[in-house]
N, C-alpha and C positions, 0 to 999 in steps of 0.2 A: 245096565245103563241108568236105571232109576237111582242107584247109589251115586253114580257120577253126577247126575243132575243136582244131588243134594250136597256134593262136595263144596267146601267153602270157596275154592277158586272158581268153580263154575257158577255158583250162586252169585258171586261178585260180577262175573262177566255178564250173566243173564240180567242182573239188575241194572248194570251200566247200559246195556243195549236197550233195555226197556225205557230207562229214564232219558237216554240220549241216543236214539237210533242213528245208524250210520248216515252220513250226509251223501245224498245222491248228487252226482255231478251233472251239470248241463251238457248236452251233446254239443259238439262243435264240428266244423266242416271236415268231412272225410273220416270221422271217428267211427270205429266199430266198437261193439260192446262185448265184454267177456266176463267170466266169473271164476273165482277160485274158492276152494274150501279149506278152511283150517279145521281139520278133523281131530277131535280129542277122544281118547279112550281111557278107561280106568286101568291101573296097573298096581302091583303090590306096593311099589315105592311112591305112588302118587300118579296123577293123570299125566298122559303123554300126548304130544302133538305129532301128527304124521307129516313127514317131509319127503320129497322125492328129489332125485338127481335126474334132470332131463337128459335124454340120449343126445349124443353128438350128431347133429344134422346140418349139413352144409346149407348156408343161407338163412338159418334160423337165428335171429338175434338173441334168443334165450337158450341156445344150444349149450348143454353141459351145466346149466345153472342149478343150484339148489333152490327148490321152489315148493309151492303147494300145488296139489292137483288142480287142474282147471283148464279152461280154453274158451274159445269164442262162442258167442251166441249162435245157435243153429236155427234155421227157419222153423224147424219143428218144435223148438223149445217154447213153452208157453210164457216163460219169464226167465230172468237170470238165475233164480233159485233152481229152476229145472236144469239150467246149463251147468251149475255147480254140481248137482247130483249126478247128471249124466256123465260129465267129464271125470268125476271121481270114480265112478263105476268102470268106465272104459280104461282109465289109466292105472287103477290100483285094484280093481275087483271088489271094492267096498261099496255096498249099496246103501247109501244113507237113507233112502226112502223106506227100506225094509229093516235095516239094522240099526237105525238111529233116528236123529231128528235135527233139523236146523233150529238154532236158537236166536239167530239174528244176523244182521249184516254190519260190517265195519264201514268206514268212510270209503267212498269210491276213490280210485287212484288212476292217474294218467302219467305217462312218461314225462320226465322233465327235460329230456333232450330231443331235439328235432330229428336225430338220427334214427330213433325208434319209430315204428309204425304208430299212427294216431289211434289210440285205443283207450277205452274207459273200462276199468276192471272193478268189479264189485266183489269184495272178499266176504264170504259167509263163514260163520262159526257153526260147526256141527259137533254133536256128541254121538258116539257109537258104543256098542257093547265091547266087553273085554276080549271076546273070542273071534273078532273079525279076522278074516284071512286076507293077506296081501297077495295079489296076483298081478304083477306089473306087466303092462303091454309093451310093444316095441318102442313107444315114445318115451319110456322110462328106463333109465339105466339101473336105478336102484331106488328102493323105498325103505324108510326107516322111521323109528319113533324117537322123539326127543322129550325128556322129562320137562314138564312145565317149570319145575324147580330150576332147571338150567337156564330157562329163558329169563328168570328173575335175577340171575346172577349179574350184577352190574359190570363185573370184569369182562363179561362176554361181549359187551357192547363197546363200540369205539370206532376209530377211523382205521381203515386198512387199504392197502394197495391191491387193486384188481386189474385184470385185463378187460377193458371196456370195448375194444374193437381191434381185432387182429392183434398186433403187437403193441397197441397203445395202452399205457398204464394210467390209472387215475387213483387218487386218494378219495375214498367215499365212506359214508357211514356203513358199518358192518355189524353183524352178529356172528360170533364164532362158537362152534361147538365141535370139539375134537378136531378132525381134519376138514370139517365143513365150514365154508364161509358163505353167509347169506348177505346179499346186498341188493341195491336197486329197489324195484317195486315190492319184492317179497320182504325185504328188510323193513320197508315202510308199513306194510300190512302187519308184520310181526310186532313192530313197535306199537302200533295202535292196539293190537291184541294185548301187549304187555300193560299198557295203560289201563285197559279194561280189567285185566287180572288184578291190578292194584286198586280197583274200585273207582278209578277216575271216570267222570262222566264225559 
């Protein structure tokens, strides 16, 4: 993990988060708080980011989406960082507290459509060791790693057509990697992370 912290990509992200920490959003009526973790590990071809495919659950507005591990603030969580650590452990088996470290938070996010629940999501960036083991729980259909180099490919970003509600389609900003399409709140978090990768404050 120490070698990953010294990797130029992670050095840029860490510096960016130190110089311009993520913006915390003000609470609003009815909003609940949640946290996600953008987990990065070292690999032979360069650092990789953990992504999950959420299990199909009836009534879940994020059912089946490609996402980062995370969930809502629990009453027992001391803060949102604890939420990100707990949810990552529950959903993927990776214990950031023991196998890695949080290096900072990106800008808070909220849905842009009133059809989604009122929620404020804080994305945290974490680094972990090379040998972490993935153990997905029932909320996760699949877990996989994406090279940071792929995130930096401009051709992977653009507009795409997705199913936003039942059979309703919409053209939205997307990130594509292989058969996976990332959009919505996760795309926005990933785009913020990309800016940090490139050293933007």
